OpenMM code with the backbone's topology and positions (N, CA, C; nanometers):
from openmm import Vec3, app, unit

residues = "UNK UNK UNK UNK UNK UNK UNK UNK UNK UNK UNK UNK UNK UNK UNK UNK UNK UNK UNK UNK UNK UNK UNK UNK UNK UNK UNK UNK UNK UNK UNK UNK UNK UNK UNK UNK UNK UNK UNK UNK UNK UNK UNK UNK UNK UNK UNK UNK UNK UNK UNK UNK UNK UNK UNK UNK UNK UNK UNK UNK UNK UNK UNK UNK UNK UNK UNK UNK UNK UNK UNK UNK UNK UNK UNK UNK UNK UNK UNK UNK UNK UNK UNK UNK UNK UNK UNK UNK UNK UNK UNK UNK UNK UNK UNK UNK UNK UNK UNK UNK UNK UNK UNK UNK UNK UNK UNK UNK UNK UNK UNK UNK UNK".split()
positions = [
    Vec3(3.5548, 0.7405, -1.2557),
    Vec3(3.4600, 0.7090, -1.3376),
    Vec3(3.3284, 0.6414, -1.2246),
    Vec3(3.2247, 0.7108, -1.2590),
    Vec3(3.1218, 0.7166, -1.1651),
    Vec3(3.0540, 0.5776, -1.1454),
    Vec3(3.0158, 0.5701, -1.0188),
    Vec3(2.9663, 0.4172, -1.0220),
    Vec3(2.8166, 0.4500, -1.0272),
    Vec3(2.7414, 0.3001, -1.0267),
    Vec3(2.6128, 0.2879, -1.0613),
    Vec3(2.4954, 0.3820, -0.9611),
    Vec3(2.5427, 0.3979, -0.8418),
    Vec3(2.4722, 0.4579, -0.7365),
    Vec3(2.5044, 0.6394, -0.7360),
    Vec3(2.6141, 0.6905, -0.7813),
    Vec3(2.6194, 0.8024, -0.8248),
    Vec3(2.5379, 0.8492, -0.9416),
    Vec3(2.5383, 0.7679, -1.0470),
    Vec3(2.4907, 0.7984, -1.1399),
    Vec3(2.3220, 0.8147, -1.1227),
    Vec3(2.2775, 0.7081, -1.0175),
    Vec3(2.1132, 0.7336, -0.9756),
    Vec3(2.0858, 0.8239, -0.9209),
    Vec3(2.2241, 0.8701, -0.8233),
    Vec3(2.1941, 0.9857, -0.7496),
    Vec3(2.1788, 1.1444, -0.8602),
    Vec3(2.2445, 1.1381, -0.9340),
    Vec3(2.2458, 1.2552, -1.0525),
    Vec3(2.1107, 1.2451, -1.1255),
    Vec3(2.0572, 1.1479, -1.1699),
    Vec3(1.9642, 1.1616, -1.2166),
    Vec3(1.8410, 1.1694, -1.1415),
    Vec3(1.8241, 1.1165, -1.0009),
    Vec3(1.7306, 1.1959, -0.9124),
    Vec3(1.7380, 1.3314, -0.8781),
    Vec3(1.8557, 1.3818, -0.8832),
    Vec3(1.8743, 1.5122, -0.8439),
    Vec3(1.8275, 1.6043, -0.9843),
    Vec3(1.8572, 1.5705, -1.0957),
    Vec3(1.8027, 1.6203, -1.2386),
    Vec3(1.6309, 1.6103, -1.2484),
    Vec3(1.5711, 1.4972, -1.1988),
    Vec3(1.4354, 1.4771, -1.1883),
    Vec3(1.3384, 1.5641, -1.0896),
    Vec3(1.4245, 1.5991, -0.9765),
    Vec3(1.3626, 1.6666, -0.8782),
    Vec3(1.3934, 1.8210, -0.9262),
    Vec3(1.4838, 1.8579, -0.9931),
    Vec3(1.5307, 1.9904, -1.0424),
    Vec3(1.4098, 2.0185, -1.1558),
    Vec3(1.4222, 1.9271, -1.2506),
    Vec3(1.3158, 1.9278, -1.3310),
    Vec3(1.1718, 1.9671, -1.3143),
    Vec3(1.0945, 1.8776, -1.2021),
    Vec3(0.9706, 1.8929, -1.1595),
    Vec3(0.9819, 2.0176, -1.0739),
    Vec3(1.0450, 2.0802, -1.0138),
    Vec3(1.0533, 2.2074, -0.9561),
    Vec3(1.0557, 2.3340, -1.0645),
    Vec3(1.1312, 2.3096, -1.1543),
    Vec3(1.1063, 2.4189, -1.2628),
    Vec3(0.9966, 2.4145, -1.3200),
    Vec3(0.9389, 2.2912, -1.3790),
    Vec3(0.8270, 2.2845, -1.4154),
    Vec3(0.6969, 2.3470, -1.3415),
    Vec3(0.7021, 2.3217, -1.2289),
    Vec3(0.6095, 2.3493, -1.1041),
    Vec3(0.6129, 2.5029, -1.0940),
    Vec3(0.7111, 2.5557, -1.0817),
    Vec3(0.7433, 2.7240, -1.1012),
    Vec3(0.6777, 2.7735, -1.2126),
    Vec3(0.7098, 2.7202, -1.2952),
    Vec3(0.6618, 2.7672, -1.4359),
    Vec3(0.5103, 2.7651, -1.4767),
    Vec3(0.4766, 2.6471, -1.4333),
    Vec3(0.3213, 2.6436, -1.4507),
    Vec3(0.2506, 2.7013, -1.3592),
    Vec3(0.3052, 2.7544, -1.2324),
    Vec3(0.2553, 2.8362, -1.1378),
    Vec3(0.2330, 3.0061, -1.2190),
    Vec3(0.3411, 3.0239, -1.2402),
    Vec3(0.3513, 3.1386, -1.3069),
    Vec3(0.2800, 3.1630, -1.4207),
    Vec3(0.2502, 3.0721, -1.5111),
    Vec3(0.1437, 3.0695, -1.6246),
    Vec3(0.0118, 3.1082, -1.5545),
    Vec3(-0.0041, 3.0043, -1.4700),
    Vec3(-0.1447, 2.9774, -1.4177),
    Vec3(-0.1983, 3.1435, -1.3275),
    Vec3(-0.1007, 3.1646, -1.2844),
    Vec3(-0.1252, 3.3035, -1.2065),
    Vec3(-0.1312, 3.4270, -1.3265),
    Vec3(-0.0454, 3.4240, -1.4222),
    Vec3(-0.0645, 3.5408, -1.5484),
    Vec3(-0.2020, 3.5464, -1.5814),
    Vec3(-0.2647, 3.4368, -1.6432),
    Vec3(-0.4019, 3.3793, -1.6700),
    Vec3(-0.4750, 3.4544, -1.6050),
    Vec3(-0.4767, 3.4312, -1.4731),
    Vec3(-0.5629, 3.4662, -1.3587),
    Vec3(-0.5697, 3.6426, -1.3552),
    Vec3(-0.4781, 3.6656, -1.3817),
    Vec3(-0.4116, 3.8259, -1.3559),
    Vec3(-0.4968, 3.8806, -1.4524),
    Vec3(-0.4619, 3.8405, -1.5709),
    Vec3(-0.5329, 3.8945, -1.7056),
    Vec3(-0.6900, 3.9029, -1.7061),
    Vec3(-0.7588, 3.7647, -1.6703),
    Vec3(-0.8757, 3.7535, -1.6576),
    Vec3(-0.9318, 3.8356, -1.5838),
    Vec3(-0.8743, 3.8628, -1.4705),
    Vec3(-0.9486, 3.9879, -1.3527),
    Vec3(-0.9541, 4.1156, -1.4015),
    Vec3(-0.8053, 4.1201, -1.4728),
    Vec3(-0.7877, 4.2584, -1.5176),
    Vec3(-0.9190, 4.3221, -1.6034),
    Vec3(-0.9117, 4.2211, -1.7234),
    Vec3(-1.0213, 4.2067, -1.8393),
    Vec3(-1.1620, 4.2392, -1.7512),
    Vec3(-1.1956, 4.1746, -1.6639),
    Vec3(-1.3083, 4.1625, -1.5942),
    Vec3(-1.3363, 4.3230, -1.5206),
    Vec3(-1.2411, 4.3456, -1.4666),
    Vec3(-1.2560, 4.5160, -1.4126),
    Vec3(-1.2455, 4.5861, -1.4766),
    Vec3(-1.2022, 4.6058, -1.5849),
    Vec3(-1.2002, 4.6954, -1.7265),
    Vec3(-1.3298, 4.6951, -1.7867),
    Vec3(-1.3908, 4.5731, -1.7952),
    Vec3(-1.5311, 4.5517, -1.8554),
    Vec3(-1.6211, 4.6170, -1.7687),
    Vec3(-1.6387, 4.5582, -1.6757),
    Vec3(-1.7601, 4.5916, -1.5660),
    Vec3(-1.7392, 4.7408, -1.4874),
    Vec3(-1.6047, 4.7505, -1.4621),
    Vec3(-1.6169, 4.8979, -1.3690),
    Vec3(-1.5293, 5.0166, -1.4326),
    Vec3(-1.4589, 5.0095, -1.5324),
    Vec3(-1.3825, 5.1249, -1.5985),
    Vec3(-1.4476, 5.1883, -1.6701),
    Vec3(-1.4983, 5.0912, -1.7872),
    Vec3(-1.5649, 5.1270, -1.9294),
    Vec3(-1.6901, 5.1913, -1.8931),
    Vec3(-1.7567, 5.1611, -1.7957),
    Vec3(-1.8828, 5.2403, -1.7752),
    Vec3(-1.8776, 5.4102, -1.7223),
    Vec3(-1.7476, 5.3777, -1.6165),
    Vec3(-1.7307, 5.5276, -1.5759),
    Vec3(-1.6567, 5.6014, -1.6857),
    Vec3(-1.6141, 5.5388, -1.7880),
    Vec3(-1.5249, 5.6234, -1.8630),
    Vec3(-1.6471, 5.6902, -1.9774),
    Vec3(-1.7069, 5.5662, -2.0194),
    Vec3(-1.8287, 5.6096, -2.1033),
    Vec3(-1.9294, 5.7507, -2.0398),
    Vec3(-1.9294, 5.7235, -1.9104),
    Vec3(-2.0021, 5.8382, -1.8685),
    Vec3(-1.9330, 5.9467, -1.8449),
    Vec3(-1.8255, 5.9534, -1.8288),
    Vec3(-1.7255, 6.0838, -1.8392),
    Vec3(-1.7132, 6.1494, -1.9864),
    Vec3(-1.6923, 6.0662, -2.0759),
    Vec3(-1.6985, 6.0958, -2.2160),
    Vec3(-1.8488, 6.1773, -2.2339),
    Vec3(-1.9512, 6.1169, -2.1946),
    Vec3(-2.0997, 6.1741, -2.2161),
    Vec3(-2.1060, 6.2875, -2.1548),
    Vec3(-2.0761, 6.3110, -1.9804),
    Vec3(-2.0865, 6.4224, -1.9658),
    Vec3(-2.0031, 6.5353, -1.9951),
    Vec3(-1.8646, 6.5041, -2.0539),
    Vec3(-1.7930, 6.5857, -2.1112),
    Vec3(-1.8622, 6.6583, -2.2612),
    Vec3(-1.9175, 6.5528, -2.3307),
    Vec3(-1.9622, 6.5959, -2.4421),
    Vec3(-2.0640, 6.6628, -2.4305),
    Vec3(-2.1835, 6.6101, -2.3301),
    Vec3(-2.2859, 6.7198, -2.3042),
    Vec3(-2.2525, 6.8644, -2.2475),
    Vec3(-2.1633, 6.8565, -2.1840),
    Vec3(-2.1171, 7.0208, -2.1254),
    Vec3(-2.0690, 7.0708, -2.2332),
    Vec3(-1.9845, 7.0342, -2.3115),
    Vec3(-1.9443, 7.1308, -2.4441),
    Vec3(-2.0458, 7.1482, -2.5467),
    Vec3(-2.1547, 7.0775, -2.5293),
    Vec3(-2.2867, 7.1196, -2.6442),
    Vec3(-2.3682, 7.2112, -2.5549),
    Vec3(-2.4019, 7.1947, -2.4350),
    Vec3(-2.4685, 7.2795, -2.3528),
    Vec3(-2.4357, 7.4201, -2.3419),
    Vec3(-2.3124, 7.4303, -2.3203),
    Vec3(-2.2439, 7.5602, -2.2688),
    Vec3(-2.2833, 7.6507, -2.4036),
    Vec3(-2.2685, 7.6079, -2.5420),
    Vec3(-2.2825, 7.6990, -2.6248),
    Vec3(-2.4430, 7.7441, -2.6438),
    Vec3(-2.4841, 7.6460, -2.6347),
    Vec3(-2.6676, 7.6359, -2.6332),
    Vec3(-2.7294, 7.7276, -2.5240),
    Vec3(-2.6465, 7.7317, -2.4204),
    Vec3(-2.7061, 7.8049, -2.2928),
    Vec3(-2.6665, 7.9596, -2.3271),
    Vec3(-2.5446, 7.9828, -2.3644),
    Vec3(-2.4947, 8.1176, -2.4036),
    Vec3(-2.5736, 8.1759, -2.5081),
    Vec3(-2.5982, 8.1066, -2.6024),
    Vec3(-2.6661, 8.1546, -2.7328),
    Vec3(-2.8245, 8.2044, -2.7015),
    Vec3(-2.8921, 8.1088, -2.5922),
    Vec3(-2.9995, 8.1695, -2.5494),
    Vec3(-3.0168, 8.2637, -2.4464),
    Vec3(-2.8995, 8.2678, -2.3923),
    Vec3(-2.9096, 8.3905, -2.2984),
    Vec3(-2.8803, 8.5241, -2.3897),
    Vec3(-2.8186, 8.5105, -2.4994),
    Vec3(-2.8001, 8.6255, -2.6125),
    Vec3(-2.9239, 8.6448, -2.6824),
    Vec3(-3.0142, 8.5717, -2.7021),
    Vec3(-3.1326, 8.6106, -2.7808),
    Vec3(-3.2701, 8.6287, -2.6802),
    Vec3(-3.2187, 8.6190, -2.5680),
    Vec3(-3.3617, 8.6424, -2.4819),
    Vec3(-3.4028, 8.7696, -2.4547),
    Vec3(-3.5452, 8.7777, -2.4963),
    Vec3(-3.5864, 8.9138, -2.5064),
    Vec3(-3.5662, 8.9948, -2.3727),
    Vec3(-3.5125, 9.1156, -2.4036),
    Vec3(-3.4909, 9.2263, -2.2607),
    Vec3(-3.6345, 9.2492, -2.2035),
    Vec3(-3.6263, 9.3028, -2.0771),
    Vec3(-3.7400, 9.3460, -2.0182),
    Vec3(-3.7976, 9.4552, -2.0698),
    Vec3(-3.9240, 9.4989, -2.0317),
    Vec3(-3.9793, 9.6099, -2.0716),
    Vec3(-3.9165, 9.7440, -2.0097),
    Vec3(-3.8562, 9.7182, -1.8860),
    Vec3(-3.8177, 9.8420, -1.8414),
    Vec3(-3.6764, 9.8824, -1.8944),
    Vec3(-3.5938, 9.7940, -1.9653),
    Vec3(-3.4978, 9.8231, -2.0349),
    Vec3(-3.5103, 9.8808, -2.1929),
    Vec3(-3.6142, 9.8507, -2.2093),
    Vec3(-3.6358, 9.8569, -2.3600),
    Vec3(-3.7438, 9.9807, -2.3917),
    Vec3(-3.7554, 10.0596, -2.2920),
    Vec3(-3.8322, 10.1648, -2.2745),
    Vec3(-3.7670, 10.3024, -2.3408),
    Vec3(-3.8293, 10.3568, -2.4207),
    Vec3(-3.7912, 10.4839, -2.5148),
    Vec3(-3.6962, 10.5793, -2.4328),
    Vec3(-3.6126, 10.6164, -2.4268),
    Vec3(-3.5394, 10.7247, -2.3275),
    Vec3(-3.6387, 10.8417, -2.3347),
    Vec3(-3.6229, 10.9138, -2.2222),
    Vec3(-3.7522, 11.0191, -2.2082),
    Vec3(-3.8931, 10.9975, -2.1426),
    Vec3(-3.9194, 10.8717, -2.1506),
    Vec3(-4.0621, 10.8422, -2.1315),
    Vec3(-4.0594, 10.7616, -1.9624),
    Vec3(-4.1636, 10.7960, -1.9028),
    Vec3(-4.1805, 10.7699, -1.7687),
    Vec3(-4.2819, 10.6836, -1.7358),
    Vec3(-4.3567, 10.5853, -1.8560),
    Vec3(-4.4362, 10.5373, -1.8448),
    Vec3(-4.4033, 10.4379, -1.7816),
    Vec3(-4.5028, 10.3177, -1.7432),
    Vec3(-4.4369, 10.1582, -1.6824),
    Vec3(-4.4544, 10.1277, -1.7935),
    Vec3(-4.5502, 10.1254, -1.8760),
    Vec3(-4.5668, 10.0411, -1.9989),
    Vec3(-4.4792, 10.0481, -2.1221),
    Vec3(-4.4439, 9.9569, -2.1614),
    Vec3(-4.3435, 9.9731, -2.2802),
    Vec3(-4.4398, 10.0105, -2.4069),
    Vec3(-4.3675, 10.0979, -2.5103),
    Vec3(-4.4337, 10.1091, -2.6118),
    Vec3(-4.5051, 9.9736, -2.6819),
    Vec3(-4.6178, 10.0073, -2.7785),
    Vec3(-4.6952, 9.9155, -2.8349),
    Vec3(-4.6096, 9.7962, -2.9360),
    Vec3(-4.5094, 9.8991, -3.0002),
    Vec3(-4.4141, 9.8101, -3.0887),
    Vec3(-4.3172, 9.7191, -3.0044),
    Vec3(-4.3211, 9.7140, -2.9119),
    Vec3(-4.1987, 9.6465, -2.8033),
    Vec3(-4.2139, 9.4920, -2.8180),
    Vec3(-4.3612, 9.4629, -2.7901),
    Vec3(-4.3481, 9.2919, -2.7908),
    Vec3(-4.3088, 9.2491, -2.9084),
    Vec3(-4.2209, 9.1594, -2.9261),
    Vec3(-4.1686, 9.0939, -3.0243),
    Vec3(-4.2808, 9.0005, -3.0919),
    Vec3(-4.3353, 8.9226, -3.0078),
    Vec3(-4.4682, 8.8279, -3.0660),
    Vec3(-4.5785, 8.9049, -3.1305),
    Vec3(-4.5954, 9.0241, -3.1083),
    Vec3(-4.7150, 9.0996, -3.1663),
    Vec3(-4.8324, 9.0622, -3.0859),
    Vec3(-4.8140, 9.0087, -2.9929),
    Vec3(-4.9643, 8.9875, -2.9075),
    Vec3(-4.9939, 9.0944, -2.7881),
    Vec3(-5.1170, 9.1021, -2.7916),
    Vec3(-5.1630, 9.2108, -2.6900),
    Vec3(-5.2286, 9.1256, -2.5567),
    Vec3(-5.2550, 8.9995, -2.5937),
    Vec3(-5.3097, 8.9138, -2.4698),
    Vec3(-5.1845, 8.9110, -2.3860),
    Vec3(-5.1773, 8.9478, -2.2522),
    Vec3(-5.0877, 8.9306, -2.1411),
    Vec3(-5.1174, 8.7808, -2.0761),
    Vec3(-5.1918, 8.7120, -2.0920),
    Vec3(-5.2067, 8.6014, -2.0204),
    Vec3(-5.1381, 8.4696, -2.1128),
    Vec3(-5.1341, 8.5096, -2.2368),
    Vec3(-5.0873, 8.3921, -2.3264),
    Vec3(-4.9135, 8.4219, -2.3758),
    Vec3(-4.8840, 8.5534, -2.3303),
    Vec3(-4.7436, 8.6057, -2.3905),
    Vec3(-4.6821, 8.6110, -2.2532),
    Vec3(-4.5742, 8.5301, -2.2135),
    Vec3(-4.5284, 8.5746, -2.0986),
    Vec3(-4.4179, 8.6747, -2.1262),
    Vec3(-4.3709, 8.6964, -2.2383),
    Vec3(-4.2798, 8.7872, -2.2860),
    Vec3(-4.3434, 8.9222, -2.2707),
    Vec3(-4.4480, 8.9531, -2.2936),
    Vec3(-4.5062, 9.0616, -2.3103),
    Vec3(-4.6206, 9.1010, -2.1720),
    Vec3(-4.5772, 9.0433, -2.0731),
    Vec3(-4.6617, 9.0403, -1.9554),
    Vec3(-4.6909, 9.2015, -1.8889),
    Vec3(-4.5839, 9.2712, -1.9036),
    Vec3(-4.6079, 9.4537, -1.8743),
    Vec3(-4.7198, 9.4787, -1.9481),
    Vec3(-4.7467, 9.4476, -2.0838),
    Vec3(-4.8474, 9.5250, -2.1382),
    Vec3(-5.0046, 9.5569, -2.1137),
] * unit.nanometer
topology = app.Topology()
chain = topology.addChain("A")
for resn in residues:
    res = topology.addResidue(resn, chain)
    for name in ("N", "CA", "C"):
        topology.addAtom(name, app.Element.getBySymbol(name[0]), res)
């Protein structure tokens, strides 16, 4: 049968073990909360703006490429390539200018006229 001193000793060991377990648990919980807060702040202030910028640049690249290609396809050809075959004149025919202008200073498309 345990004596009063051994009973006191067991209670003291149990109390120390409980304090140590509670201390480790509290340290882990506080460390976890701090890590979560730091991760949220990093994502919010550093990663999301970069992600938004990357998404914007990708969307812009996807939209600008077709517009650039379509603008290249509809660009008027130079007068040298539009000359009727067999003519050696430096100026294009009168019907070449798509704007119908004859004033070369206001129509950059028809400069050679």
